MIMARPA-604449 format. One record per residue: residue in three letters; x, z, y of N, C-alpha, C, O, CB in turn; residue number from 1. Coordinates in nm, 3 decimals, always signed. Each point is the difference from the previous one (the first is absolute). Glycine has a CB too. Example, Ala and Ser with C-alpha at 12.3 -4.5 7.8 and 13.67 -1.06 7.14 Angstrom:
<sites>
+------+---------+---------+---------+---------+---------+---------+---------+---------+---------+---------+---------+---------+---------+---------+---------+------+
! resn !     n_x !     n_z !     n_y !    ca_x !    ca_z !    ca_y !     c_x !     c_z !     c_y !     o_x !     o_z !     o_y !    cb_x !    cb_z !    cb_y ! resi !
+------+---------+---------+---------+---------+---------+---------+---------+---------+---------+---------+---------+---------+---------+---------+---------+------+
!  ALA !  +1.319 !  +0.780 !  -0.569 !  -0.089 !  +0.000 !  +0.119 !  +0.090 !  +0.000 !  +0.120 !  +0.104 !  +0.066 !  -0.002 !  -0.293 !  +0.059 !  -0.115 !    1 !
!  SER !  +0.154 !  -0.197 !  +0.222 !  +0.082 !  +0.006 !  +0.119 !  -0.077 !  +0.073 !  +0.109 !  +0.051 !  +0.017 !  +0.111 !  +0.067 !  -0.232 !  -0.174 !    2 !
+------+---------+---------+---------+---------+---------+---------+---------+---------+---------+---------+---------+---------+---------+---------+---------+------+
</sites>
This chain:
<sites>
+------+---------+---------+---------+---------+---------+---------+---------+---------+---------+---------+---------+---------+---------+---------+---------+------+
! resn !     n_x !     n_z !     n_y !    ca_x !    ca_z !    ca_y !     c_x !     c_z !     c_y !     o_x !     o_z !     o_y !    cb_x !    cb_z !    cb_y ! resi !
+------+---------+---------+---------+---------+---------+---------+---------+---------+---------+---------+---------+---------+---------+---------+---------+------+
!  MET !  +1.759 !  +2.992 !  +2.925 !  -0.101 !  +0.007 !  -0.103 !  -0.130 !  -0.060 !  +0.053 !  -0.037 !  +0.023 !  +0.115 !  +0.146 !  +0.182 !  -0.215 !    1 !
!  ILE !  -0.178 !  -0.281 !  +0.017 !  -0.125 !  -0.065 !  +0.039 !  -0.117 !  +0.095 !  -0.027 !  -0.007 !  +0.063 !  -0.106 !  +0.105 !  -0.293 !  +0.056 !    2 !
!  SER !  -0.188 !  +0.238 !  +0.145 !  -0.118 !  +0.086 !  -0.019 !  -0.098 !  -0.069 !  -0.094 !  +0.006 !  -0.121 !  -0.019 !  +0.024 !  +0.222 !  +0.249 !    3 !
!  LEU !  -0.118 !  -0.022 !  -0.288 !  -0.102 !  -0.055 !  -0.091 !  -0.088 !  -0.100 !  +0.073 !  -0.035 !  -0.104 !  -0.056 !  +0.037 !  +0.318 !  -0.077 !    4 !
!  ALA !  -0.037 !  -0.184 !  +0.257 !  -0.085 !  -0.091 !  +0.078 !  +0.067 !  -0.136 !  +0.020 !  -0.067 !  -0.103 !  -0.002 !  -0.034 !  +0.301 !  +0.118 !    5 !
!  ALA !  +0.231 !  -0.197 !  -0.098 !  +0.073 !  -0.126 !  +0.019 !  +0.019 !  -0.073 !  -0.133 !  +0.001 !  -0.123 !  -0.003 !  +0.116 !  +0.222 !  +0.201 !    6 !
!  ALA !  -0.102 !  -0.025 !  -0.306 !  +0.025 !  -0.061 !  -0.131 !  -0.128 !  -0.048 !  -0.067 !  +0.006 !  -0.090 !  -0.085 !  +0.191 !  +0.237 !  +0.062 !    7 !
!  LEU !  -0.313 !  -0.091 !  +0.058 !  -0.125 !  -0.034 !  -0.067 !  -0.031 !  -0.149 !  +0.001 !  -0.037 !  -0.053 !  -0.105 !  -0.044 !  +0.277 !  +0.169 !    8 !
!  PRO !  +0.092 !  -0.295 !  +0.049 !  -0.027 !  -0.145 !  -0.005 !  +0.091 !  -0.075 !  -0.099 !  -0.045 !  -0.093 !  -0.067 !  -0.031 !  +0.108 !  +0.305 !    9 !
!  MET !  +0.201 !  +0.025 !  -0.246 !  +0.093 !  -0.064 !  -0.095 !  -0.042 !  +0.029 !  -0.144 !  +0.007 !  -0.088 !  -0.086 !  +0.179 !  +0.107 !  +0.254 !   10 !
!  ILE !  -0.228 !  +0.103 !  -0.193 !  -0.043 !  +0.039 !  -0.136 !  -0.124 !  -0.079 !  -0.040 !  -0.007 !  -0.054 !  -0.110 !  +0.103 !  +0.285 !  +0.143 !   11 !
!  VAL !  -0.193 !  -0.238 !  +0.056 !  -0.125 !  -0.073 !  -0.028 !  +0.031 !  -0.148 !  -0.021 !  -0.051 !  -0.060 !  -0.095 !  -0.082 !  +0.226 !  +0.231 !   12 !
!  THR !  +0.213 !  -0.225 !  -0.050 !  +0.035 !  -0.141 !  -0.015 !  +0.070 !  -0.026 !  -0.133 !  -0.030 !  -0.099 !  -0.067 !  +0.050 !  +0.080 !  +0.316 !   13 !
!  SER !  +0.072 !  +0.105 !  -0.287 !  +0.070 !  -0.015 !  -0.127 !  -0.096 !  +0.010 !  -0.118 !  +0.010 !  -0.077 !  -0.095 !  +0.196 !  +0.172 !  +0.200 !   14 !
!  ALA !  -0.299 !  -0.001 !  -0.099 !  -0.096 !  +0.017 !  -0.110 !  -0.091 !  -0.122 !  -0.012 !  -0.027 !  -0.046 !  -0.111 !  +0.034 !  +0.294 !  +0.144 !   15 !
!  VAL !  -0.054 !  -0.301 !  +0.080 !  -0.087 !  -0.118 !  -0.003 !  +0.077 !  -0.120 !  -0.053 !  -0.053 !  -0.076 !  -0.081 !  -0.080 !  +0.166 !  +0.275 !   16 !
!  TRP !  +0.256 !  -0.108 !  -0.150 !  +0.082 !  -0.112 !  -0.048 !  +0.022 !  +0.011 !  -0.150 !  -0.012 !  -0.100 !  -0.071 !  +0.124 !  +0.085 !  +0.295 !   17 !
!  ALA !  -0.079 !  +0.134 !  -0.273 !  +0.026 !  +0.020 !  -0.143 !  -0.125 !  -0.027 !  -0.082 !  +0.008 !  -0.062 !  -0.105 !  +0.167 !  +0.232 !  +0.160 !   18 !
!  ALA !  -0.289 !  -0.124 !  -0.008 !  -0.125 !  -0.021 !  -0.074 !  -0.035 !  -0.148 !  -0.005 !  -0.053 !  -0.048 !  -0.101 !  -0.027 !  +0.275 !  +0.170 !   19 !
!  GLY !  +0.108 !  -0.300 !  +0.037 !  -0.030 !  -0.142 !  +0.003 !  +0.091 !  -0.084 !  -0.088 !  -0.033 !  -0.114 !  -0.031 !  -0.050 !  +0.148 !  +0.259 !   20 !
!  SER !  +0.195 !  +0.020 !  -0.267 !  +0.094 !  -0.078 !  -0.082 !  -0.019 !  +0.023 !  -0.149 !  +0.070 !  -0.060 !  -0.081 !  +0.092 !  +0.072 !  +0.269 !   21 !
!  ILE !  -0.256 !  +0.074 !  -0.225 !  -0.028 !  +0.025 !  -0.142 !  -0.106 !  -0.099 !  -0.045 !  -0.112 !  +0.003 !  +0.053 !  +0.172 !  +0.244 !  -0.033 !   22 !
!  PRO !  -0.029 !  -0.334 !  -0.115 !  -0.099 !  -0.100 !  -0.042 !  -0.116 !  +0.064 !  -0.076 !  +0.018 !  +0.099 !  -0.071 !  +0.165 !  -0.269 !  +0.060 !   23 !
!  ASN !  -0.299 !  +0.114 !  +0.027 !  -0.118 !  +0.043 !  -0.074 !  -0.003 !  -0.081 !  -0.129 !  -0.012 !  -0.123 !  +0.005 !  -0.118 !  +0.184 !  +0.208 !   24 !
!  PRO !  +0.140 !  +0.004 !  -0.330 !  +0.006 !  -0.075 !  -0.125 !  -0.128 !  -0.075 !  -0.031 !  +0.002 !  -0.093 !  -0.081 !  +0.158 !  +0.260 !  +0.000 !   25 !
!  ALA !  -0.271 !  -0.129 !  +0.142 !  -0.127 !  -0.067 !  -0.029 !  -0.018 !  -0.129 !  +0.080 !  -0.102 !  -0.068 !  -0.014 !  +0.006 !  +0.290 !  -0.037 !   26 !
!  VAL !  +0.194 !  -0.257 !  +0.135 !  -0.009 !  -0.121 !  +0.082 !  +0.099 !  -0.103 !  -0.053 !  +0.119 !  +0.028 !  -0.011 !  -0.190 !  +0.107 !  +0.213 !   27 !
!  PRO !  +0.022 !  -0.254 !  -0.236 !  +0.091 !  -0.105 !  -0.049 !  +0.105 !  -0.035 !  +0.104 !  -0.021 !  +0.022 !  +0.119 !  -0.163 !  -0.113 !  -0.262 !   28 !
!  PRO !  +0.297 !  +0.037 !  +0.100 !  +0.105 !  -0.036 !  +0.095 !  -0.046 !  -0.108 !  +0.098 !  -0.084 !  -0.084 !  -0.033 !  +0.254 !  +0.143 !  -0.140 !   29 !
!  ARG !  -0.115 !  -0.055 !  +0.294 !  -0.032 !  -0.103 !  +0.100 !  +0.038 !  -0.137 !  -0.050 !  +0.100 !  -0.017 !  -0.070 !  -0.066 !  +0.183 !  +0.252 !   30 !
!  GLY !  -0.115 !  -0.262 !  -0.146 !  +0.029 !  -0.138 !  -0.035 !  -0.033 !  -0.036 !  -0.144 !  +0.032 !  -0.110 !  -0.045 !  +0.143 !  +0.118 !  +0.213 !   31 !
!  ALA !  -0.239 !  +0.082 !  -0.240 !  -0.035 !  -0.027 !  -0.139 !  -0.106 !  -0.109 !  -0.008 !  -0.088 !  -0.009 !  +0.087 !  +0.143 !  +0.246 !  -0.149 !   32 !
!  THR !  -0.047 !  -0.320 !  -0.041 !  -0.103 !  -0.102 !  -0.021 !  -0.129 !  +0.069 !  -0.041 !  +0.000 !  +0.118 !  -0.035 !  +0.174 !  -0.291 !  -0.032 !   33 !
!  ALA !  -0.284 !  +0.100 !  +0.071 !  -0.130 !  +0.057 !  -0.039 !  +0.003 !  +0.049 !  -0.144 !  -0.053 !  +0.107 !  -0.030 !  -0.062 !  -0.260 !  +0.192 !   34 !
!  ALA !  +0.176 !  +0.077 !  -0.251 !  +0.006 !  +0.039 !  -0.141 !  +0.083 !  +0.126 !  -0.019 !  -0.040 !  +0.090 !  -0.075 !  +0.015 !  -0.330 !  +0.009 !   35 !
!  LEU !  +0.139 !  +0.248 !  +0.133 !  +0.084 !  +0.119 !  -0.011 !  -0.073 !  +0.121 !  +0.059 !  +0.005 !  +0.110 !  -0.056 !  +0.204 !  -0.253 !  +0.068 !   36 !
!  ARG !  -0.276 !  +0.123 !  +0.101 !  -0.075 !  +0.108 !  +0.064 !  -0.113 !  +0.050 !  -0.091 !  -0.019 !  +0.120 !  -0.014 !  +0.075 !  -0.218 !  +0.240 !   37 !
!  ASP !  -0.130 !  +0.006 !  -0.286 !  -0.107 !  +0.039 !  -0.093 !  +0.057 !  +0.079 !  -0.118 !  -0.054 !  +0.103 !  -0.038 !  -0.078 !  -0.307 !  +0.104 !   38 !
!  GLY !  +0.241 !  +0.154 !  -0.123 !  +0.062 !  +0.068 !  -0.113 !  +0.051 !  +0.137 !  +0.040 !  -0.014 !  +0.096 !  -0.076 !  +0.076 !  -0.316 !  -0.020 !   39 !
!  TYR !  -0.001 !  +0.230 !  +0.214 !  +0.054 !  +0.127 !  +0.047 !  -0.112 !  +0.103 !  +0.017 !  +0.013 !  +0.114 !  -0.043 !  +0.174 !  -0.236 !  +0.160 !   40 !
!  ASN !  -0.297 !  +0.079 !  -0.056 !  -0.112 !  +0.092 !  +0.020 !  -0.058 !  +0.047 !  -0.133 !  -0.027 !  +0.119 !  -0.017 !  -0.025 !  -0.234 !  +0.233 !   41 !
!  ASP !  +0.033 !  +0.022 !  -0.310 !  -0.051 !  +0.038 !  -0.132 !  +0.098 !  +0.092 !  -0.072 !  -0.040 !  +0.099 !  -0.061 !  -0.086 !  -0.316 !  +0.048 !   42 !
!  GLY !  +0.255 !  +0.184 !  +0.021 !  +0.102 !  +0.081 !  -0.065 !  +0.010 !  +0.139 !  +0.059 !  +0.021 !  +0.097 !  -0.073 !  +0.102 !  -0.304 !  +0.023 !   43 !
!  CYS !  -0.138 !  +0.219 !  +0.181 !  +0.008 !  +0.130 !  +0.065 !  -0.114 !  +0.091 !  -0.047 !  +0.024 !  +0.116 !  -0.035 !  +0.086 !  -0.222 !  +0.235 !   44 !
!  LEU !  -0.232 !  +0.054 !  -0.202 !  -0.112 !  +0.079 !  -0.052 !  +0.027 !  +0.046 !  -0.142 !  -0.026 !  +0.114 !  -0.036 !  -0.132 !  -0.241 !  +0.184 !   45 !
!  SER !  +0.211 !  +0.036 !  -0.227 !  +0.030 !  +0.031 !  -0.140 !  +0.114 !  +0.100 !  -0.013 !  +0.000 !  +0.082 !  -0.091 !  -0.080 !  -0.310 !  +0.028 !   46 !
!  GLY !  +0.178 !  +0.220 !  +0.153 !  +0.111 !  +0.095 !  -0.002 !  -0.047 !  +0.141 !  +0.030 !  +0.043 !  +0.095 !  -0.067 !  +0.110 !  -0.277 !  +0.137 !   47 !
!  TYR !  -0.239 !  +0.197 !  +0.029 !  -0.055 !  +0.132 !  +0.028 !  -0.081 !  +0.050 !  -0.120 !  +0.004 !  +0.118 !  -0.033 !  -0.012 !  -0.172 !  +0.281 !   48 !
!  ASN !  -0.066 !  -0.036 !  -0.311 !  -0.074 !  +0.035 !  -0.121 !  +0.095 !  +0.048 !  -0.109 !  -0.023 !  +0.104 !  -0.062 !  -0.153 !  -0.272 !  +0.122 !   49 !
!  GLY !  +0.282 !  +0.092 !  -0.084 !  +0.095 !  +0.034 !  -0.105 !  +0.073 !  +0.131 !  +0.022 !  +0.039 !  +0.068 !  -0.095 !  -0.012 !  -0.309 !  +0.059 !   50 !
!  ALA !  -0.009 !  +0.277 !  +0.163 !  +0.069 !  +0.125 !  +0.033 !  -0.096 !  +0.118 !  +0.008 !  +0.042 !  +0.114 !  +0.024 !  +0.128 !  -0.247 !  +0.099 !   51 !
!  GLY !  -0.300 !  +0.107 !  -0.142 !  -0.097 !  +0.108 !  -0.003 !  -0.051 !  +0.046 !  +0.135 !  -0.046 !  +0.114 !  +0.013 !  +0.155 !  -0.045 !  -0.217 !   52 !
!  ARG !  -0.103 !  -0.154 !  +0.305 !  -0.049 !  +0.041 !  +0.133 !  -0.151 !  +0.020 !  -0.006 !  -0.075 !  -0.083 !  -0.051 !  +0.263 !  -0.042 !  +0.166 !   53 !
!  GLU !  -0.231 !  +0.239 !  -0.061 !  -0.142 !  +0.034 !  +0.006 !  -0.076 !  -0.110 !  +0.074 !  +0.043 !  -0.045 !  +0.106 !  +0.012 !  +0.293 !  -0.111 !   54 !
!  GLY !  -0.168 !  -0.290 !  -0.051 !  -0.082 !  -0.102 !  +0.063 !  +0.033 !  -0.142 !  -0.046 !  -0.070 !  -0.094 !  +0.036 !  +0.050 !  +0.244 !  +0.157 !   55 !
!  PHE !  +0.125 !  -0.166 !  -0.271 !  +0.042 !  -0.133 !  -0.046 !  -0.015 !  -0.015 !  -0.151 !  +0.057 !  -0.092 !  -0.059 !  +0.103 !  +0.080 !  +0.252 !   56 !
!  GLN !  -0.235 !  +0.101 !  -0.257 !  -0.009 !  -0.002 !  -0.145 !  -0.058 !  -0.129 !  -0.055 !  +0.033 !  -0.040 !  -0.112 !  -0.059 !  +0.285 !  +0.121 !   57 !
!  THR !  -0.059 !  -0.312 !  +0.065 !  -0.062 !  -0.124 !  -0.047 !  +0.053 !  -0.121 !  +0.075 !  -0.068 !  -0.103 !  +0.006 !  -0.136 !  +0.231 !  -0.068 !   58 !
!  ARG !  +0.323 !  -0.118 !  +0.120 !  +0.050 !  -0.104 !  +0.089 !  +0.102 !  -0.095 !  -0.063 !  +0.063 !  -0.076 !  +0.074 !  -0.104 !  +0.234 !  +0.107 !   59 !
!  PHE !  +0.060 !  -0.158 !  -0.311 !  +0.093 !  -0.096 !  -0.058 !  -0.058 !  -0.139 !  +0.024 !  -0.109 !  -0.031 !  -0.047 !  +0.192 !  +0.197 !  -0.131 !   60 !
!  THR !  -0.009 !  -0.249 !  +0.250 !  -0.048 !  -0.132 !  +0.038 !  +0.110 !  -0.102 !  -0.023 !  +0.110 !  +0.012 !  +0.055 !  -0.267 !  +0.088 !  +0.116 !   61 !
!  ARG !  +0.128 !  -0.199 !  -0.252 !  +0.094 !  -0.111 !  -0.017 !  -0.078 !  -0.122 !  -0.047 !  -0.074 !  +0.006 !  -0.098 !  +0.266 !  +0.152 !  +0.042 !   62 !
!  ASP !  -0.174 !  -0.267 !  +0.128 !  -0.062 !  -0.126 !  -0.039 !  +0.089 !  -0.061 !  -0.108 !  +0.104 !  -0.059 !  +0.029 !  -0.210 !  +0.021 !  +0.203 !   63 !
!  GLY !  +0.064 !  +0.053 !  -0.357 !  +0.082 !  -0.042 !  -0.114 !  +0.041 !  -0.147 !  +0.004 !  +0.114 !  -0.033 !  -0.031 !  -0.230 !  +0.205 !  -0.099 !   64 !
!  ALA !  +0.023 !  -0.259 !  +0.169 !  +0.031 !  -0.143 !  +0.005 !  +0.104 !  -0.029 !  +0.110 !  +0.094 !  -0.075 !  -0.023 !  -0.327 !  +0.022 !  -0.061 !   65 !
!  ARG !  +0.215 !  +0.112 !  +0.200 !  +0.098 !  -0.022 !  +0.108 !  +0.134 !  +0.062 !  -0.034 !  +0.105 !  -0.058 !  +0.030 !  -0.292 !  +0.054 !  +0.135 !   66 !
!  TYR !  +0.185 !  +0.122 !  -0.228 !  +0.125 !  +0.066 !  -0.037 !  +0.080 !  -0.088 !  -0.097 !  +0.122 !  -0.009 !  +0.010 !  -0.231 !  +0.235 !  +0.024 !   67 !
!  ALA !  +0.039 !  -0.290 !  -0.126 !  +0.067 !  -0.085 !  -0.099 !  +0.049 !  -0.132 !  +0.057 !  +0.102 !  -0.054 !  -0.045 !  -0.244 !  +0.159 !  -0.127 !   68 !
!  SER !  +0.071 !  -0.158 !  +0.273 !  +0.032 !  -0.136 !  +0.044 !  +0.062 !  -0.010 !  +0.139 !  +0.053 !  -0.106 !  +0.035 !  -0.238 !  +0.035 !  -0.176 !   69 !
!  ASN !  +0.180 !  +0.177 !  +0.220 !  +0.047 !  -0.009 !  +0.139 !  +0.113 !  +0.099 !  +0.023 !  -0.021 !  +0.121 !  +0.003 !  -0.209 !  -0.193 !  +0.073 !   70 !
!  GLY !  +0.349 !  +0.018 !  -0.060 !  +0.119 !  +0.085 !  +0.017 !  -0.005 !  +0.089 !  +0.123 !  +0.047 !  +0.114 !  -0.005 !  +0.080 !  -0.288 !  -0.112 !   71 !
!  ALA !  -0.183 !  +0.124 !  +0.227 !  -0.009 !  +0.081 !  +0.122 !  -0.094 !  +0.118 !  -0.020 !  +0.030 !  +0.112 !  +0.041 !  +0.018 !  -0.316 !  +0.098 !   72 !
!  TYR !  -0.162 !  +0.180 !  -0.202 !  -0.095 !  +0.109 !  -0.027 !  +0.065 !  +0.102 !  -0.093 !  -0.010 !  +0.121 !  +0.024 !  -0.186 !  -0.278 !  +0.005 !   73 !
!  ARG !  +0.263 !  +0.109 !  -0.133 !  +0.065 !  +0.089 !  -0.097 !  +0.110 !  +0.085 !  +0.067 !  +0.008 !  +0.120 !  -0.023 !  -0.056 !  -0.288 !  -0.160 !   74 !
!  THR !  +0.130 !  +0.105 !  +0.266 !  +0.104 !  +0.073 !  +0.073 !  -0.062 !  +0.103 !  +0.093 !  +0.044 !  +0.115 !  +0.005 !  +0.107 !  -0.315 !  -0.018 !   75 !
!  GLY !  -0.254 !  +0.159 !  +0.087 !  -0.068 !  +0.093 !  +0.090 !  -0.061 !  +0.117 !  -0.076 !  +0.011 !  +0.114 !  +0.044 !  -0.058 !  -0.303 !  +0.110 !   76 !
!  TRP !  -0.017 !  +0.160 !  -0.267 !  -0.062 !  +0.106 !  -0.079 !  +0.106 !  +0.099 !  -0.049 !  -0.016 !  +0.121 !  +0.013 !  -0.168 !  -0.279 !  -0.083 !   77 !
!  ASN !  +0.292 !  +0.107 !  +0.014 !  +0.106 !  +0.088 !  -0.051 !  +0.062 !  +0.084 !  +0.112 !  +0.023 !  +0.120 !  -0.017 !  +0.025 !  -0.287 !  -0.164 !   78 !
!  ASN !  -0.022 !  +0.105 !  +0.296 !  +0.059 !  +0.073 !  +0.112 !  -0.097 !  +0.104 !  +0.057 !  +0.041 !  +0.112 !  +0.031 !  +0.098 !  -0.313 !  +0.022 !   79 !
!  GLY !  -0.266 !  +0.164 !  -0.039 !  -0.100 !  +0.093 !  +0.051 !  -0.021 !  +0.117 !  -0.094 !  -0.012 !  +0.115 !  +0.045 !  -0.099 !  -0.304 !  +0.072 !   80 !
!  TYR !  +0.107 !  +0.161 !  -0.246 !  -0.017 !  +0.107 !  -0.098 !  +0.116 !  +0.099 !  +0.010 !  -0.021 !  +0.122 !  +0.008 !  -0.104 !  -0.279 !  -0.162 !   81 !
!  ALA !  +0.247 !  +0.105 !  +0.154 !  +0.118 !  +0.087 !  +0.004 !  +0.005 !  +0.082 !  +0.129 !  +0.029 !  +0.119 !  -0.005 !  +0.094 !  -0.285 !  -0.137 !   82 !
!  ALA !  -0.152 !  +0.104 !  +0.257 !  +0.007 !  +0.069 !  +0.128 !  -0.100 !  +0.115 !  +0.007 !  +0.034 !  +0.110 !  +0.043 !  +0.041 !  -0.323 !  +0.065 !   83 !
!  CYS !  -0.198 !  +0.189 !  -0.149 !  -0.104 !  +0.102 !  +0.013 !  +0.010 !  +0.106 !  -0.110 !  -0.033 !  +0.116 !  +0.024 !  -0.115 !  -0.287 !  +0.083 !   84 !
!  PHE !  +0.193 !  +0.132 !  -0.225 !  +0.023 !  +0.098 !  -0.107 !  +0.108 !  +0.098 !  +0.046 !  -0.016 !  +0.121 !  -0.011 !  -0.049 !  -0.290 !  -0.168 !   85 !
!  GLU !  +0.175 !  +0.115 !  +0.231 !  +0.110 !  +0.085 !  +0.049 !  -0.042 !  +0.084 !  +0.119 !  +0.042 !  +0.116 !  +0.013 !  +0.120 !  -0.287 !  -0.094 !   86 !
!  ASP !  -0.245 !  +0.114 !  +0.169 !  -0.048 !  +0.076 !  +0.115 !  -0.079 !  +0.122 !  -0.046 !  +0.018 !  +0.109 !  +0.055 !  -0.027 !  -0.320 !  +0.081 !   87 !
!  GLN !  -0.075 !  +0.195 !  -0.235 !  -0.079 !  +0.113 !  -0.049 !  +0.089 !  +0.105 !  -0.065 !  -0.023 !  +0.120 !  +0.018 !  -0.172 !  -0.274 !  -0.054 !   88 !
!  LEU !  +0.295 !  +0.112 !  -0.039 !  +0.089 !  +0.097 !  -0.064 !  +0.087 !  +0.072 !  +0.103 !  +0.028 !  +0.119 !  -0.014 !  -0.026 !  -0.262 !  -0.193 !   89 !
!  ARG !  +0.041 !  +0.070 !  +0.309 !  +0.088 !  +0.057 !  +0.103 !  -0.075 !  +0.097 !  +0.090 !  +0.053 !  +0.105 !  +0.036 !  +0.085 !  -0.315 !  -0.042 !   90 !
!  ALA !  -0.260 !  +0.176 !  +0.043 !  -0.077 !  +0.082 !  +0.093 !  -0.146 !  +0.002 !  -0.044 !  -0.083 !  -0.072 !  +0.055 !  +0.241 !  +0.016 !  +0.136 !   91 !
!  PRO !  -0.189 !  +0.137 !  -0.291 !  -0.138 !  +0.002 !  -0.053 !  -0.102 !  +0.030 !  +0.109 !  +0.020 !  +0.089 !  +0.083 !  +0.069 !  -0.017 !  -0.304 !   92 !
!  LEU !  -0.197 !  -0.146 !  +0.217 !  -0.110 !  +0.024 !  +0.093 !  -0.063 !  +0.133 !  -0.037 !  -0.043 !  +0.019 !  -0.114 !  +0.002 !  -0.268 !  +0.148 !   93 !
!  MET !  +0.036 !  +0.338 !  +0.060 !  -0.056 !  +0.132 !  -0.025 !  -0.150 !  -0.004 !  +0.023 !  -0.047 !  -0.042 !  +0.106 !  +0.264 !  +0.154 !  -0.039 !   94 !
!  VAL !  -0.292 !  -0.068 !  -0.168 !  -0.146 !  +0.003 !  +0.010 !  -0.045 !  +0.145 !  -0.007 !  +0.043 !  +0.072 !  -0.090 !  -0.065 !  -0.301 !  -0.016 !   95 !
!  PRO !  -0.063 !  +0.273 !  +0.199 !  -0.043 !  +0.139 !  -0.004 !  -0.077 !  +0.033 !  -0.128 !  -0.063 !  -0.088 !  -0.059 !  +0.053 !  +0.086 !  +0.308 !   96 !
!  SER !  +0.017 !  +0.126 !  -0.292 !  -0.074 !  +0.044 !  -0.118 !  -0.149 !  -0.011 !  +0.027 !  -0.046 !  +0.013 !  +0.113 !  +0.232 !  +0.142 !  -0.178 !   97 !
!  ARG !  -0.258 !  -0.179 !  -0.041 !  -0.147 !  -0.013 !  +0.016 !  -0.066 !  +0.131 !  -0.024 !  -0.122 !  +0.009 !  +0.008 !  +0.130 !  -0.244 !  -0.077 !   98 !
+------+---------+---------+---------+---------+---------+---------+---------+---------+---------+---------+---------+---------+---------+---------+---------+------+
</sites>
């Protein structure tokens, strides 16, 4: 049987590895073009707004002209919105009572 002292480094290493493998929905995918990254960032703010995250009530952001004419921006916006909306529903940000 392994003692707690011997197992602790393995437990800590496993926890750090697991935490590092969970993607942050507010960060655009690696290698994204500037337009996709801009759209993703705008969409993420808007997704948190749409899901009712505290502090994002006035954060709906979308460049209408770019959304209509630039496929990369539009894809980024849609993906960012979906990722952050789902993130808020899956794990609501807890805000202390005032």
